[in-house]
N, C-alpha and C positions, 0 to 999 in steps of 0.2 A: 711401609709395613704393611698396609692391609693384604697384598698380595702372595708376600712370603711369610707372616706370622702363622704358627701351627696352632689355630685353636682348639686342636683334639689335646694338644699338651700344656694347655695354658696353666694348668695349677700343679704341673710336675716340674721336678728340680732338673730336667733333661730337656734337650731338643734343641735343633740348630737355631733354632728362632731367639733363644736366648742371648744371642751375640748381637742381635738387634738392639738390646736394650742396656745400653751401656750407663753409666755413672751420670752422665751430662742431663741424659733423657729422664733418671729418676730424678734427678734435683729439680728440672723443669717440671715434671708431672706431679710431683708428690711433695709431702712434707713428711720429711724424714731424717732420721739421725739424731744425736743426741739432743736432750731437751733445749738446750741455749740455742741450737741451729734451728730446732721446729719453732721454737718460740719467734725468733726473727724472721723465718720464713711467713709463718702464719701472721705477723703483724705485717709483713711485706703485702700479702694479700690482703688483708682487711683493708690496709690504706688504698687500695686499688678498687674497694667498695664490694669485695667479698662478703657474704652476709650470711653463708652456712658452709658447713665441712661434714662430708661423709666420711667418718672412720670406718676403714675397710682392712680387713684382716687378710686380705687374700682370698682365695677359694674357699668354701665352705669345708668346714672340718667336719669327716664322719666317722672318723676315728679317735677315740683318746690316746695322748702320749704329746710327745715331745713337740709336735707341731702345733695342738690344742694348746698346751702351757704358753706357747711363745705369744701366741694370739692374746691369751688373757694378759701377759705381763706386759705387751705393747699397749693394751687397751688401760691397764693400771697406770703404767709410765706416764701415756698421754693425759689421764684425768688428774693425774698426782702433780705431774711436774712442769705441764704445757697449761692446759687450761686455766688455771687458777689466776695465772697471771693478765686475763684477759676479763676479769670480774669487774 
């Protein structure tokens, strides 16, 4: 991945490197999906000793619009539907 991933297009929705990132990799690398799945994945990681999580919304958003709105929705869902189960 290190040699073939196109970091110049990291934040773009196009690029041949996107084929390298399949669903299996996303599931292994991240906590994503519906709230139930996120809660299950987070619990598994906490049970393994995880003691902090970084909430990332992708690359920085420099323009207002659909992408920024999606990042706000993602953060809101995580705060409302996932995190309260771990208090």
